[in-house]
C-alpha positions as CSV (number, residue, x, y, z in Angstrom):
1,X,0.0,0.0,-0.1
2,X,1.4,3.4,-1.0
3,X,2.3,5.7,1.8
4,X,3.1,9.3,2.1
5,X,6.9,8.7,2.2
6,X,6.5,7.0,-1.2
7,X,4.4,9.8,-2.5
8,X,7.0,12.6,-1.4
9,X,9.9,10.5,-2.8
10,X,8.2,10.8,-6.3
11,X,6.8,14.4,-5.8
12,X,9.7,15.8,-3.8
13,X,9.8,17.5,-0.2
14,X,10.2,21.1,-1.2
15,X,7.8,23.1,0.8
16,X,7.3,26.9,0.8
17,X,6.0,28.4,3.9
18,X,5.2,32.0,5.3
19,X,5.5,33.5,8.8
20,X,2.5,34.0,10.8
21,X,3.1,37.8,11.0
22,X,3.8,38.5,7.5
23,X,1.0,40.1,5.4
24,X,-1.5,38.1,3.4
25,X,-0.4,39.9,0.3
26,X,3.1,38.1,0.6
27,X,1.4,34.8,1.1
28,X,-0.7,35.3,-2.0
29,X,2.5,36.2,-4.0
30,X,4.2,33.0,-3.1
31,X,1.3,31.0,-3.9
32,X,1.0,32.5,-7.2
33,X,4.8,32.4,-7.9
34,X,5.1,28.9,-6.7
35,X,1.8,27.6,-8.4
36,X,0.5,26.3,-5.1
37,X,-2.9,26.6,-3.4
38,X,-1.8,26.7,0.2
39,X,1.3,27.5,2.4
40,X,2.1,26.3,5.9
41,X,2.3,28.9,8.2
42,X,5.2,29.0,10.8
43,X,6.5,30.6,13.8
44,X,10.2,30.1,13.5
45,X,10.3,26.4,13.2
46,X,7.0,25.7,14.6
47,X,4.0,24.9,12.2
48,X,1.2,27.1,13.8
49,X,-1.6,27.0,10.8
50,X,-2.1,26.9,7.1
51,X,-3.3,29.5,4.7
52,X,-5.0,28.7,1.6
53,X,-6.5,30.6,-1.5
54,X,-9.9,29.7,0.0
55,X,-8.9,31.4,3.3
56,X,-7.9,34.5,1.4
57,X,-11.1,34.5,-0.6
58,X,-13.5,34.1,2.3
59,X,-11.6,36.0,5.1
60,X,-10.0,38.9,3.1
61,X,-11.9,39.4,-0.4
62,X,-15.4,38.7,0.7
63,X,-15.0,40.9,4.0
64,X,-13.2,43.8,2.1
65,X,-9.9,43.5,4.1
66,X,-6.8,44.8,3.0
67,X,-4.3,42.0,1.8
68,X,-1.4,44.4,2.6
69,X,-2.6,45.3,6.2
70,X,-3.9,41.9,7.2
71,X,-1.5,39.5,8.9
72,X,-1.5,35.8,7.8
73,X,-2.1,34.7,11.4
74,X,-5.5,36.7,11.3
75,X,-6.9,34.4,8.6
76,X,-5.0,31.1,8.8
77,X,-6.7,27.9,9.6
78,X,-5.5,26.5,12.9
79,X,-5.1,24.1,14.3
80,X,-3.8,22.5,11.1
81,X,-4.4,18.9,10.2
82,X,-1.2,17.1,9.6
83,X,0.0,13.6,8.5
84,X,3.2,11.5,9.1
85,X,5.4,9.9,6.7
86,X,4.0,6.4,7.5
87,X,0.2,7.2,6.7
88,X,-1.3,5.5,3.7
89,X,-2.5,7.5,0.7
90,X,-6.1,6.0,1.4
91,X,-5.8,7.2,4.9
92,X,-5.1,10.7,3.7
93,X,-7.9,10.6,1.1
94,X,-10.3,9.7,3.9
95,X,-9.0,12.7,6.0
96,X,-9.2,15.2,3.2
97,X,-12.6,14.1,2.2
98,X,-14.0,13.8,5.9
99,X,-12.5,17.2,6.7
100,X,-13.2,19.0,3.5
101,X,-9.7,20.1,3.1
102,X,-7.2,20.1,0.3
103,X,-3.6,20.3,1.8
104,X,-2.0,18.1,4.2
105,X,1.3,19.1,5.9
106,X,3.6,16.1,6.3
107,X,5.1,16.3,9.9
108,X,7.9,14.0,11.1
109,X,9.4,14.6,14.7
110,X,7.7,17.9,15.0
111,X,9.3,19.0,11.7
112,X,7.6,20.1,8.5
113,X,9.0,17.6,5.7
114,X,6.5,18.1,3.0
115,X,3.1,18.7,1.9
116,X,0.5,16.7,0.0
117,X,-2.5,18.0,-1.9
118,X,-5.7,16.3,-2.9
119,X,-4.5,16.4,-6.5
120,X,-1.3,14.5,-5.4
121,X,-3.4,11.9,-3.8
122,X,-6.0,11.5,-6.5
123,X,-3.0,11.1,-9.0
124,X,-1.3,8.2,-6.7
125,X,-4.6,6.6,-6.2
126,X,-5.2,6.4,-10.0
127,X,-1.5,5.0,-10.5
128,X,-2.2,2.4,-8.0
129,X,-5.5,1.2,-9.6
130,X,-3.7,1.4,-13.1
131,X,-1.0,-0.9,-11.8
132,X,-3.5,-3.3,-10.4
133,X,-5.7,-3.3,-13.6
134,X,-2.3,-4.0,-15.5
135,X,-1.4,-6.9,-13.1
136,X,-4.8,-8.6,-13.6
137,X,-4.8,-8.2,-17.3
138,X,-1.4,-10.1,-17.2
139,X,-2.7,-12.7,-15.1
140,X,-5.8,-13.3,-17.0
141,X,-4.1,-13.2,-20.5
142,X,-1.3,-15.2,-19.2
């Protein structure tokens, strides 16, 4: 069964984050530049939340707040739901579906080591299912 560790081995462990006291505008700029939909929020080395495009739309844009004057900590989602490297992709799919979230920071020994998105999880499940289909077809056709 595919685990988060395997997924990050293929995807990579590069993670961009933002400090909690930074302006929301900086977070949005990083997300746009890096083509990501969410950023883990840190205070030093501590993971304290996550900010997503959804947080921005609902808590800044719709409320008429200023992106330059609002701090990330004011709109971030906290506490953040995290997973460890040994969790299965299916466990993660259950978590994102149940909690209606799209990003899972990966934490090992209290350290942020990666992030997986719902897109990463769906892609992994599809690949795993395709491998199963291929094996079954080979078995059936000899």
